[in-house]
N, C-alpha and C positions, 0 to 999 in steps of 0.2 A: 463432563467435559474434560477433555484432555489433549495431548500435545498435538494430534492429529484429528482435525475436524473436517470433515468432508466439504467442500465446496467453501470453507471458512479459513483455516490457517493449517500450518504444517511447522512447527518449531521444535526446538530440542528435546527430545525425548527425558533427556536429565532433569529439566524443569518439574516434572510431574513425579519423579521418584519419590517414595516416601520418606526417604531421609532426607530431601529436600525440604518437600513440603512442609514438614513436621517442624522447620526452623521459622516458619512465617505463622504469624498470630494477627491475621487480619480481622478487623471488626466485623462483626455479622452484619451491621446495616451500614456500610460504609457509602458517606455522603461526598459529594463534590460541589464546593463553592467556586463558583466563576466568578473573577474580579476584572475581567476586561473592562468594563465601565468605569473602574477606579483605578487600580493599579496599572490596567492596561493603559489608561489615556494619560498616565502620568509619564509615559514615555514622551522625551523632548520632541515636539513638533507634530503629536496627535491631539486633534480637539474632535470630540464628538459632539453634534449637535442633538437638540433635543429630539429630533425624527430619528436620528442615527441610534441614539440609546434606546428608544422605545422600540424600534425595529430588530435591534439585537436581542434586547432581553426577550421580545416575541419568540425569536427564534432559538435561543438558550432553552427557553422553556418548552419550546415544541420538540425539542429532540431529549427533553427530561432531565435537564440539568436540576440538581436539589435546591440549591442556594445560590442565589445572583447579589452580589453586592453592587447595588445599583449606583455608587457614587457618594459624593461628601457633600452634603447639603450646605455647608458653610463655606463653600468654594464660590459660590454665584448663585443668586436667584434663580438662573436657569438651571442649575445644576437640583436645585431643589424642587423646581416644577417638573423635571425629567423624573425625578425620583417619586414625584407623588403621582405622577402620570403611571406610572409604571406600576405601582401599587394598587392604583383603581382598574388596572387590566383584569385584575380575577385570576392571576395566572396560578398555576400549580405549584411553583417554586416558592420558596420562603424567600423575601426580600429583605435583604439588609442593607446598612449604609455604614460609611466609615466616620467616626467622629473622634474628636480630641476629647480627653478625660476632662471635659468642662460642661457643666450643668446646662448651660445655654445651647450648646451643641447636643445636649440630649433632649432637651425639650422641641428643637427644631426638628429633631430624628422624628419625633412623636408626631409632630403636625403634618409630616410627610406621609404617615402610615404605614411605617415599615414593620416587619415582624420583629428585627431586632437590629442590634448595633454592633460593629466591631470597634470596642474601644481602645485607643492608641494611647500609649505611654513609652518613653525609652525603657528597656529592659535590660541593658547593660549599664554597669556601673561607669564605664567611661562617656556613653553617649549620655547618661544622664548627667553627669556631673560637669563633663567637659562641652558637650554639644549643648543641651539645653541650659547648662547652668542653673539645674535644680537640684536640691537635696533629695536623698531618699524620703526623709519624712515629708516633703513637700510632695515628692510623686505619690506616695502612699495615699496621703489624705486625699488629694485630688481624685484619684481612682476610686477611694472608697465612695466620695460623698457622688460622683458622677454615675458609678455603677448601680449604687443604691437607688438613685433617683430613676434610670432607666427601669429597674425593677418594680420600683412603685407606679412608672407608667406603664405598666404591662408588657414591656419589651424584654425579648431575648437578650443575654449579655455574653458575647464572646470577647475576651480579654485579649490584647494585642501588644505584647510588650515587645517592640521593635528591637532588632539586633539581640534578642535573646540567645541567638547560637553564640554569640561572643561573650557572652556573661558568664563568670564563674560560676557552677553549678549551684553552689551553697546561696550565692546571692541572690540568683534567679529564684529558687525554691523558697527562700526566705521573702523574699520580696511579694511574690505571688500568693506566699500561704497568708501572709499580712492583709494582703487585698482582699482576698478569698474570706477571711475572717471578719474584716471591718465594713465589706461592701457585699456584692454579690457577682457572681460569674456562674454563668451556665457550661462555658466551654473555655478554655485557653489554648491560644495559639502559639506553637513553638514557631518563632518568626525569623527565619533566616537572611534577613534583610540585605547582607553583603555576599550570599551565595557561598558562605565560608565553612560550610558542614561538608564533612565525608559523610558518604552514606552510613559509615558503623557510626561514626560520630552522631549523626541525627537519631540511629534507631536506638543507641544508649541512652541518650536524653531524653526521648520519648518513653522510655520504661522508667527512668528516674522520675519524670514528671508524673505518669500516671500512679506509680508507687507512692509517691511523696504527696500530690494534691489531691487524688480521689476523684478527678472531675474528669471529662471527654476532652481529649488533646487533639486539635488540628495542627495541621504543617502548612508553612508558606516559605516556599522557596524561591530564591532566585538564581539566574543561570551564568554567574561570575566565571565559576571554573568550567561550565558546562557539563554540571552534574545535578540540574535540578531536577530531571525525572527519575534518576536513580536516586538521588536523597530522598525524595517524596515517596517512591517505592519503599525506600528502606524503611522509612518513619512509619508507612501505612503497616507493614509486615510486623512493625514494632508494636502495634496497638494503636496508633493514631486514626481515630474515626473519620478524619473529613481532610481532603485536600483541596488546596486552595491553585488555580489555575487561571490563565486567559488564553482566549484563542489566538493563535499563532505564536502565543508566548511574549507577545507584546507587554512592555512594562518599563520600569525605569531602569537605566545603564544597559545591561545584557539581556534586560527583560525577565518575567517569570516563568515557573512551571508551564510548559505548553500544554493545552488540553488533550491534543489529538494522541500524540505517542504516548501519554500516562494512561489514557482510556483502553487504547488499543494493546497496551503492555498489560494493563490488569485483565483483559478480557483474554488474549491469547497465551500469554507467558504464564500467567498465574492462575487461570480460570475465574476470575473474579468478575462476575456480571453487575456492573453498576445500574443496569436498566435502562441506560443512555442509548439512543439510537445513532450507532457507530456510522450508519450508511449515509448519514447527513453532515458528517464532518467536512468533507471538501466543500460543499456549498454551503456551510457557515463559514469557513476560512475564507473561501473566494469573497464573501459580502463584506465581513471585516478588511479584508485586504483592501477593498474598494474605499470603504468609508473612512478607513482609518488613513490611505496614503501610503502605507509603507508594505511594499512588495514583498511576497513571500519568495525565499529562494527556490528555484526550481528543482534543485535536489533533496529540499527540507522534508525531513519524515513525515510520513502518512498524507501530507498536503500539497508537497511539491508536484509541479506540473510533469516534471521530466523523470520521476522516480520508478514508473512502470514501462521498462523498453531497456532495450540495449541497442549498442552500436557494433561491441564487439563481435567479431564472427563466431567464435566457439561457443559461446552462450546462446547465441542465436541460433546456430544449427541444433543444439540441445532442446531450444524452445519450438523450433520448428518439429522436432520429433515426438514431444510429449504434449504438444498445447491443446490438442484436440482430445486427449485419452486422460491425463491428469496434469493440468497446469500448476499444481501445486509442487509438482518435482522441481520447478523452477522459482517457485515464490514462497515467501514465508506466509503470506496470507493473500487473499483472493482480493483482487480490486474493487471487486462488488461489496466488499464488507465494509470499506469505508467512502464509497462514492466515487471511485477515481475511474477513469476510463481504461478500456483494454489496452494492454502493452502495446506500445508503438515501436517499429522496427526502424531504427535510424541506419543511414547508409554514410560512412565517411572514412577518414583513414582507417580504422580498423575493422573494417567490415570485411566479411567473407561472402563466399557463393550464396550462403543461406539467406543473409540479407538480400541480396539482389533478387532472388528466387521469390521471396515472400512479397517483396514491394511490386515487383512484376505484376505478383497472381492479384496482389490489392488493387493494382490499376487497371488491370484486364489487358497487361501487354505479355505477349507471349513470346520467349526468348530460347533458345536453344542452349545448350550447355556450354557451347564454344563463345556464344554471345553473352552469356552470363559473366564468363572468364573475362572478356574484354570489357565489360560494364564495370566489373570490380576494378580493373586497371583506371578507365576512366573517372569513377569516383573518387579512388585514392588521390589522384592526381589533383583534383579540384578540391578536396578537402583540405589537402597539404597546402595548397598555395593561397586558399580562402580561410585557412584556421578556423574552420567551424564543420558541422556534419552539411548535408545535401538536402536540399528542399524537395518536394515531390515535384515541382514544375521543373525544377532542374534534371531530377532523373528523369522525367518524361522525354524532356529535351535530348539528352544522351541516348535513351532508347529510340529516337525518332528513327536514326539511320538505320535500325534494325526492321522496321515497321514493314510488312510486306503487303503488296497490295491485294485487296479483298477479291 
């Protein structure tokens, strides 16, 4: 795998230089945990029905997601029932649920039939003392009891110290070491609850956690500074073995690390094949968009409906010249890689002759060079007045004056 893969992608050669690749230490068996059904639903205004949750879980499993966090059973009976139904589907993915470090939560999770739990307690001294009004001793005791009980019941335990990114490193490591010693953990998540990490800070902390705790480290980031994908990639390159994501990046406040750009970046920019079917990402995105009621921005990376196409004349001219020989001359990755449509040529204020010629060809309209130039002026004038691009119907109406008798 390299920076240029025929009919797949064409990215920067520097990404694959040995000097660059040597700096990354990705886990050999990198996993993806999708938390759309839990953290995604925590975005204010999103409510997934039981039917929604089951349908989304099926789709996540069908594309090859390794772990699905199916929800929080303690939230409602409906959530517990949905988790139980997802567990009964016999999916290939491991099914987890979210719990507080409370024994009754652990026992409820077991009744739902999950493979494992993400057990949360505040991971920073300020969130613990000022937010929860708990002492460190109380938090450690609760975590040890709950994680031990989960282990006794045969469930895997991923410990989830909220706001761990803003904790002092010594506090975080000391607290987690005590929970590891007195309870049971199979993995620990580095939780960037408030999106407060720089990529470099996350990588540093992952290395220190791996060195100090000797357990698999997962990474869970939020998008408050617009860096969740970069921060997650940095954490994975530092040795974290599992990334937490949501479809379309939905989640609390600014949302979570979006599934789609993370997966495509791993594949094309780093050569990491997660085994997940990228060609169904747009299909999945559209379904979650509909079920969540939250629209995907049209220019959103990977899944936006307007990202494959141009209005500006110069790139359209270059696309016209290369599209039939090597479309990747003008694209970082082919639209089919993620299930997008073929690039669409827009007509508007910034258009040139190539736009008019390609759209006329698409619509079966014959125009002379002089007529194309006249159409450019008509389209520009309409777009400026309407403050938008021009529809195909409007284009056809403009071109009607040039229609020749058959």
